C-alpha positions in Angstrom: -4.0 3.2 19.6 -2.1 0.6 18.7 1.6 1.3 17.3 0.9 -0.8 14.5 -2.1 1.3 13.5 -0.2 4.7 14.4 2.8 3.4 12.1 0.2 2.9 9.3 -1.6 6.2 9.7 2.0 8.0 9.5 2.7 6.2 6.6 -0.7 7.3 4.8 -0.3 10.7 5.8 3.5 10.9 4.7 2.7 9.2 1.2 -0.7 11.7 0.9 1.8 14.9 1.7 4.6 13.6 -1.1 1.9 13.0 -3.6 0.4 16.5 -3.0 3.8 18.2 -3.1 4.5 16.4 -6.0 1.4 17.3 -7.9 2.0 20.9 -6.8 5.2 21.0 -8.5 3.7 19.5 -11.7 3.2 22.2 -14.2 0.5 21.7 -16.7 2.1 23.9 -19.2 4.9 21.8 -19.4 3.7 18.1 -20.0 7.3 16.7 -20.4 8.6 17.9 -17.2 5.0 17.2 -15.3 5.2 13.4 -16.4 7.7 12.5 -13.9 6.0 14.3 -11.3 2.9 12.9 -12.1 4.0 9.4 -11.7 5.6 10.4 -8.6 2.2 11.4 -7.0 0.9 8.0 -8.6 3.6 6.1 -6.7 2.9 7.9 -3.4 -1.0 7.3 -4.0 -0.5 3.8 -4.3 1.3 3.3 -1.4 -1.5 5.5 0.6 -4.2 3.3 -0.8 -2.3 -0.1 -0.3 -2.0 1.0 3.6 -5.3 2.1 3.8 -6.7 -1.1 2.6 -4.7 -2.8 5.2 -6.0 -0.6 7.7 -9.5 -1.0 6.8 -9.1 -4.8 6.8 -7.4 -5.1 10.2 -8.7 -2.3 12.2 -12.4 -2.3 10.8 -12.8 -5.8 9.9 -13.4 -5.3 6.2 -13.5 -8.1 3.9 -11.2 -8.2 0.9 -13.6 -7.9 -1.5 -15.3 -4.8 -0.1 -11.9 -3.0 0.6 -10.8 -3.8 -3.1 -14.3 -2.4 -4.4 -14.0 0.6 -2.1 -10.6 1.3 -3.8 -11.8 0.3 -7.3 -9.8 -2.8 -7.4 -10.6 -6.3 -8.2 -10.7 -8.7 -5.4 -7.7 -10.2 -6.9 -5.8 -7.1 -7.1 -5.9 -6.6 -3.3 -3.9 -9.4 -2.0 -0.5 -8.8 -3.7 -0.9 -5.0 -2.9 -1.5 -5.8 1.0 1.8 -7.9 0.9 3.6 -4.4 0.5 2.3 -2.8 3.5 3.5 -2.5 7.0 0.5 -3.9 8.6 0.1 -7.1 6.7 3.5 -7.6 4.9 4.3 -10.4 7.6 1.2 -12.1 7.0 1.5 -12.7 3.4 1.8 -16.4 1.6 4.9 -17.4 0.0 3.4 -16.6 -3.3 3.5 -12.8 -2.3 -0.3 -12.3 -1.6 -2.1 -12.0 1.6 -5.3 -13.7 2.0 -8.2 -13.5 4.4 -6.5 -16.3 6.4 -3.5 -14.0 7.0 -6.0 -10.8 7.7 -7.7 -12.8 10.2 -4.4 -13.7 11.9 -3.4 -10.2 11.8 -6.7 -9.2 13.6 -6.0 -11.9 16.1 -2.5 -11.0 16.7 -3.4 -7.1 16.9 -6.2 -8.2 19.3 -3.3 -10.0 21.5 -0.8 -7.2 21.4 1.4 -9.5 19.5 1.3 -8.1 16.1 4.3 -8.5 13.6 5.1 -5.4 11.5 7.1 -7.0 9.1 10.2 -5.1 9.7 12.6 -7.8 9.9 11.3 -9.2 6.5 13.2 -8.1 3.3 12.1 -5.4 1.2 9.4 -6.4 -1.1 10.0 -5.8 -4.8 8.8 -2.9 -6.5 5.9 -3.0 -9.1 6.7 -3.6 -12.5 7.4 -0.5 -14.6 7.9 -0.2 -18.6 11.4 0.3 -19.6 12.0 0.8 -23.2 14.7 -1.2 -25.0 16.4 1.4 -26.7 16.5 5.1 -26.2 15.2 6.4 -29.4 
């Protein structure tokens, strides 16, 4: 197996384990304390979904539309999420999206043994989150 796909599998596995741990710690009888843990689990699942989509596209030859449909996302929502993955971060456009051309290039580079893993790129911005203006 290729080191890039091995790293992706490890990332997916770690995200699933972290989500399971957060869910196991969430007590449904105490919703106020469960909410942060549920949010943490959701963030880990988002990472797992994004990395799995990248793996489907690069290693299994799926299309962006089909992969998005498998994940329950629209085609337009997939590109920015792929730009945050280990497998495709280096193939994103300046606008922060991975397009079909980027996926094709990543496939080619992987086949040729020249895959760029994006470790030299700056950390992607975290997804936007609601923040209350005041603490009331």
